[in-house]
C-alpha positions in Angstrom: 3.6 -1.7 -29.0 1.7 -0.6 -32.1 -1.4 -2.6 -30.9 -1.3 -0.7 -27.5 -1.0 2.5 -29.0 -3.9 1.9 -31.8 -6.2 0.5 -29.0 -5.6 3.6 -26.6 -6.3 5.7 -29.7 -9.6 3.9 -30.5 -10.6 4.0 -27.1 -10.0 7.8 -26.6 -11.6 8.7 -29.9 -14.7 6.5 -29.3 -15.3 7.8 -25.9 -14.9 11.5 -27.0 -17.3 11.0 -30.1 -19.8 8.7 -28.1 -19.9 10.7 -24.9 -20.2 13.9 -27.1 -23.2 12.5 -29.2 -24.8 11.0 -26.0 -24.7 14.3 -24.1 -25.8 16.2 -27.0 -28.9 13.9 -27.4 -29.7 14.3 -23.6 -29.2 18.1 -23.8 -31.7 18.1 -26.7 -34.1 16.2 -24.7 -33.8 18.4 -21.8 -34.1 21.3 -23.9 -37.7 20.2 -25.3 -38.9 19.8 -21.7 -41.4 22.5 -20.5 -39.6 25.7 -19.9 -39.2 27.9 -17.0 -42.3 30.0 -16.2 -40.4 33.1 -16.1 -38.8 32.4 -19.5 -42.1 31.6 -20.9 -43.5 34.9 -19.7 -40.5 36.8 -21.3 -41.3 34.9 -24.5 -45.0 36.0 -24.5 -44.1 39.6 -23.5 -41.5 39.5 -26.5 -43.9 37.9 -29.0 -46.5 40.5 -28.3 -44.0 43.2 -28.6 -42.7 41.9 -32.0 -46.1 41.6 -33.6 -46.8 45.3 -32.4 -43.7 46.5 -33.9 -44.0 44.6 -37.1 -47.5 45.9 -37.6 -46.9 49.6 -36.7 -43.0 49.9 -37.2 -40.6 51.6 -34.9 -42.1 54.9 -34.0 -40.3 57.9 -32.7 -42.1 57.4 -29.3 -40.4 54.1 -28.7 -37.1 55.5 -28.7 -37.0 56.5 -25.0 -38.3 53.0 -24.0 -35.6 51.6 -26.1 -32.9 53.8 -24.5 -33.8 53.1 -21.0 -35.3 49.5 -20.9 -33.4 47.1 -18.9 -33.9 44.5 -21.7 -31.8 46.8 -24.2 -34.0 46.2 -27.2 -32.5 46.4 -30.5 -33.8 46.2 -34.0 -31.3 45.0 -36.6 -31.5 44.0 -40.2 -32.4 40.3 -40.8 -29.5 40.2 -43.5 -27.3 40.9 -40.5 -28.6 38.1 -38.6 -27.0 35.0 -40.1 -28.6 31.7 -39.0 -28.2 28.0 -39.6 -30.6 26.4 -42.4 -32.3 24.2 -39.9 -33.3 27.3 -37.6 -34.2 29.8 -40.3 -37.7 28.2 -41.2 -39.2 28.2 -37.7 -37.7 31.4 -36.9 -39.3 33.1 -40.0 -42.6 31.3 -39.0 -42.7 33.4 -35.9 -41.1 31.2 -33.2 -38.8 32.8 -30.6 -35.0 32.2 -30.9 -33.2 31.9 -27.5 -29.5 32.5 -28.0 -26.6 32.4 -25.5 -23.4 34.4 -26.5 -20.6 34.6 -24.0 -22.3 35.8 -20.7 -25.4 37.3 -22.4 -28.8 35.6 -23.1 -31.3 36.9 -25.8 -34.6 36.4 -27.2 -34.9 37.2 -30.9 -38.1 37.6 -33.1 -38.4 37.9 -36.7 -40.4 41.1 -38.0 -41.7 39.8 -41.3 -43.1 42.9 -42.7 -40.0 44.7 -42.2 -37.4 42.1 -42.6 -35.8 43.1 -39.4 -35.0 41.2 -36.1 -36.1 42.3 -32.6 -33.4 41.2 -30.0 -34.2 41.6 -26.3 -31.6 40.9 -23.5 -32.8 38.8 -20.6 -31.6 39.3 -17.0 -28.3 37.6 -15.9 -30.5 35.7 -13.0 -32.5 33.7 -15.5 -29.5 32.8 -17.6 -27.6 31.6 -14.5 -30.8 29.9 -13.3 -31.5 28.2 -16.5 -28.1 27.0 -17.8 -25.5 27.2 -15.4 -26.0 24.3 -13.4 -26.7 22.3 -16.8 -23.3 23.5 -18.1 -21.2 22.3 -15.1 -23.2 19.0 -15.1 -22.5 18.5 -18.8 -18.8 19.4 -18.4 -18.4 17.0 -15.6 -20.4 14.2 -17.3 -18.1 14.4 -20.5 -14.5 14.6 -18.8 -15.7 12.1 -16.0 -17.0 9.7 -18.8 -13.6 10.0 -20.8 -11.6 9.1 -17.5 -13.8 6.4 -16.7 -13.6 4.7 -20.0 -9.8 5.2 -20.0 -9.5 3.7 -16.5 -11.7 0.6 -17.7 -9.2 0.2 -20.6 -6.4 0.6 -18.5 -7.2 -1.9 -15.9 -6.1 -5.2 -17.6 -3.0 -3.1 -18.7 -2.1 -2.4 -15.1 -2.9 -5.9 -14.1 -0.5 -7.5 -16.4 2.3 -5.0 -15.8 1.8 -6.0 -12.1 2.1 -9.7 -12.8 5.2 -8.8 -15.1 6.7 -6.9 -12.2 6.1 -9.6 -9.6 7.7 -12.3 -12.0 10.7 -10.1 -12.4 11.1 -9.6 -8.7 10.9 -13.2 -8.2 13.4 -13.8 -10.8 15.7 -11.3 -9.6 15.5 -12.9 -6.1 16.9 -16.1 -7.3 13.9 -18.2 -8.7 15.2 -18.8 -12.2 12.4 -20.7 -13.1 9.7 -17.9 -12.5 7.9 -17.2 -15.8 5.0 -15.1 -16.7 1.9 -16.8 -18.0 1.6 -15.0 -21.4 -1.9 -14.1 -22.6 -2.7 -13.8 -26.4 -5.2 -10.9 -25.4 -2.8 -9.1 -23.3 -1.5 -5.5 -24.7 1.7 -6.5 -23.5 1.9 -10.0 -24.8 5.1 -9.2 -27.0 6.9 -8.1 -23.9 5.8 -11.0 -21.7 7.1 -13.4 -24.5 10.4 -11.6 -24.6 10.8 -11.6 -20.9 10.2 -15.2 -20.8 12.7 -15.8 -23.6 15.3 -13.7 -21.7 14.7 -15.6 -18.6 15.2 -19.0 -20.2 18.4 -17.7 -21.8 19.6 -16.4 -18.6 18.8 -19.6 -16.7 20.5 -21.7 -19.2 23.6 -19.5 -19.3 23.9 -19.7 -15.6 23.4 -23.3 -15.5 26.1 -23.8 -18.2 28.4 -21.7 -16.1 27.7 -23.8 -12.9 28.2 -27.0 -14.9 31.5 -25.9 -16.4 33.0 -24.4 -13.2 32.1 -27.6 -11.3 33.3 -29.9 -13.9 36.5 -28.3 -14.6 37.2 -28.0 -10.9 36.7 -31.5 -10.2 38.4 -32.9 -13.2 41.4 -30.9 -12.4 41.5 -32.4 -8.7 42.5 -35.7 -10.1 45.7 -34.7 -11.9 46.7 -32.2 -9.4 46.4 -34.9 -6.7 48.6 -37.1 -8.8 51.0 -34.3 -9.3 51.1 -33.8 -5.3 51.7 -37.5 -4.7 54.6 -37.4 -7.1 56.2 -34.3 -5.8 56.0 -35.7 -2.1 57.7 -38.7 -3.4 60.4 -36.7 -4.9 60.7 -34.8 -1.8 61.7 -37.5 0.2 64.5 -38.5 -2.2 68.1 -37.2 -2.0 68.2 -34.8 -4.8 71.0 -32.5 -5.7 70.6 -28.8 -4.4 69.5 -27.4 -7.8 67.0 -30.0 -8.0 65.6 -29.5 -4.7 65.3 -25.7 -5.7 63.4 -26.6 -8.7 61.2 -29.0 -6.7 60.3 -26.2 -4.3 59.1 -24.0 -7.1 57.1 -26.7 -8.2 55.5 -27.1 -4.9 54.8 -23.6 -4.8 53.1 -23.3 -8.2 51.1 -26.5 -7.4 49.9 -25.2 -4.0 48.7 -21.9 -6.0 46.9 -24.2 -8.5 45.2 -26.2 -5.9 44.2 -22.8 -3.9 42.6 -21.5 -7.1 40.6 -24.8 -7.9 39.6 -24.6 -4.2 38.2 -21.2 -4.8 36.5 -21.9 -7.8 34.6 -24.8 -6.1 33.8 -22.7 -3.1 32.5 -19.9 -5.4 30.5 -22.5 -7.6 29.1 -24.1 -4.5 27.7 -20.7 -2.9 24.5 -20.7 -5.5 23.7 -24.4 -4.5 24.0 -23.7 -0.7 21.8 -20.7 -0.7 19.0 -22.9 0.2 20.8 -23.4 3.7 20.6 -19.6 4.3 18.9 -19.3 7.7 18.9 -15.6 9.0 18.0 -15.0 12.6 18.2 -12.2 15.1 21.6 -11.6 16.5 23.1 -9.0 18.6 25.7 -7.7 16.2 28.2 -6.1 18.8 28.5 -9.4 20.7 29.1 -11.3 17.5 32.0 -9.1 16.3 33.6 -8.9 19.7 33.8 -12.7 19.9 35.2 -13.2 16.3 37.7 -10.5 17.3 38.6 -12.2 20.6 38.8 -15.7 19.0 40.7 -15.1 15.8 42.2 -11.5 15.7 42.8 -10.5 19.2 46.3 -8.9 18.5 45.8 -8.1 14.9 42.5 -6.1 14.8 41.4 -2.8 16.4 37.7 -2.8 17.6 35.6 0.1 17.8 32.0 0.0 18.7 29.7 3.1 19.3 27.8 3.1 22.6 24.6 3.5 20.5 25.4 0.5 18.4 25.5 -1.7 21.6 23.0 -4.3 22.1 21.4 -4.0 18.6 20.0 -6.8 16.7 19.9 -7.5 12.9 18.5 -10.4 11.0 21.7 -12.5 9.5 22.9 -15.9 9.3 25.8 -16.3 11.5 27.8 -18.6 9.3 27.8 -16.4 6.4 28.2 -13.2 8.5 31.4 -14.8 9.9 32.6 -15.8 6.4 32.0 -12.1 5.4 34.0 -10.7 8.3 36.8 -13.3 7.9 37.1 -12.3 4.2 37.2 -8.7 4.9 39.7 -8.8 7.6 41.9 -11.1 5.9 42.0 -8.8 2.7 42.7 -5.9 5.0 45.6 -7.9 7.0 47.0 -9.2 3.5 47.0 -5.8 1.6 47.2 -3.4 4.5 50.3 -1.9 6.2 49.7 -3.4 9.6 46.7 -1.5 11.0 43.0 -3.0 10.6 40.1 -1.6 12.3 36.5 -3.1 12.7 33.8 -0.8 13.9 30.1 -0.5 14.3 28.3 2.7 13.7 24.5 3.3 14.1 22.5 5.5 11.7 18.9 6.0 12.3 17.2 2.6 11.8 20.5 1.0 10.3 23.6 -0.5 11.7 26.7 -0.1 9.8 29.8 -2.7 10.0 33.0 -1.0 8.8 36.5 -2.8 8.1 39.3 -0.5 7.2 42.9 -0.7 6.7 46.0 1.7 6.0 47.1 0.1 2.8 47.0 1.6 -0.7 43.3 1.2 -1.1 41.5 0.8 -4.5 41.1 3.3 -7.1 37.6 4.7 -7.2 37.0 3.6 -10.9 37.8 0.1 -10.0 35.7 -0.2 -6.6 32.9 -1.8 -8.5 35.1 -3.9 -10.8 36.6 -5.7 -7.7 33.2 -6.9 -6.8 33.3 -9.2 -10.0 34.7 -12.7 -9.6 38.3 -13.1 -10.4 38.9 -9.3 -11.0 42.4 -8.1 -9.4 42.9 -4.2 -9.0 45.5 -2.8 -11.4 47.7 -1.9 -8.2 48.2 -5.6 -7.4 48.8 -6.4 -11.1 51.4 -3.6 -11.8 53.1 -4.5 -8.5 53.4 -8.3 -9.3 51.5 -9.3 -6.2 50.0 -12.7 -6.7 48.3 -13.3 -3.5 44.6 -14.0 -3.8 42.4 -15.0 -6.7 39.9 -11.9 -6.8 37.0 -13.8 -5.3 37.0 -12.4 -1.5 34.8 -9.3 -2.3 32.8 -11.2 -5.0 31.7 -13.6 -2.1 31.2 -10.5 0.2 28.8 -8.9 -2.3 26.9 -12.2 -2.9 26.2 -12.8 0.7 25.3 -9.0 1.3 22.6 -9.5 -1.4 21.2 -12.6 0.4 21.0 -10.3 3.7 19.5 -7.4 1.7 22.4 -5.2 3.0 24.1 -2.5 1.1 27.8 -2.8 0.5 30.1 0.2 -0.1 33.7 0.6 -1.0 35.2 3.9 0.1 38.5 5.4 1.2 39.0 5.2 5.0 39.0 8.9 6.3 41.0 7.8 9.3 43.5 5.4 8.1 43.7 6.3 4.4 43.3 2.6 3.1 40.0 0.8 2.0 37.1 1.0 3.8 34.3 -1.4 3.4 31.0 -0.8 4.8 28.0 -3.4 5.2 24.7 -1.7 6.3 22.1 -3.8 8.0 18.4 -3.1 9.0 18.0 -3.1 12.7 15.5 -5.3 14.1 13.1 -3.6 16.3 12.9 -5.1 19.9 9.9 -7.1 20.6 
């Protein structure tokens, strides 16, 4: 960043100094060009008047002309007329000195014998014609030049930032091999290198986690299968009642372990099967009705708004079915008997809602339950060991694939949890 700041400072300072010097040289060249005819005439008259006054002095009869002349002539002591050294010599040799002060333009002549200065005010029209357009032009050239130089300097920086943004978006979309080709001459070379190192660490971390979860799950399956076989053999034997009771406890605990291992395998497999994600246009109302009719006809209430009928969204049917099954089964498991699935249209979006009349989830935990293996404090305090905390994590992952928004709120109608998935409506062709 120090290189970037220093480079910007050098560019701005160089542009200001260079353009200022160049415009000053150009102005001096313009100033040396032949003067306007009316200005030459004023200078000639002023020089003749200065010679006359210098020879004869300011007589009393001049007072009326001094008082009423539109040129407002003034005679002032030379000592009260300070000038830079480079102008004094030519001025004292008789050259006219044209000065602009504020909105006034004056011609000044040196009266050598009296050591005084004759000052004549020129008309405003002459000042505007001679200098107004030039002042605007020089101002525009200066600021326009500075802006142009800064834009030229910014172009490679903006190009590298755009490349960094594209690479970050590609990495966030799931391409963990995405890297930015660093350039030693780039202003943000250090940021590019840090991004590549960060991406490499994230890719390695995710790969290690996948390897660990798959390895543990597969390695656990073999001893669990042997345990299951041994318990099945014991179940066929004639055992005392106490041993039968203990065997039943073992079977229950083993079933919970098998379920957890299966859930781990399914969740670890999701990153691998994303390549099979194939969205297509689907009429969501028909799809939801079919699932309700086939699986939850007596368990789930269905509510579809008239304006939500026959609207298509771009989804993968298999993964959408997995989402709906997860949400409905969670609602049936943790609710108090009432589960409602509804479709609501909002402008160009279609919202799928699953709500129940259960205890819900506290607001401060609604984002946490989307993390794998997190179970709400209500379930932990009640001793409810059903589920492994992966259902909503799977839903959140699939929602990301569909670019759908996922919201967890309290159901206004049933009082329990309401899970909302919002999809973009596909315009009819």
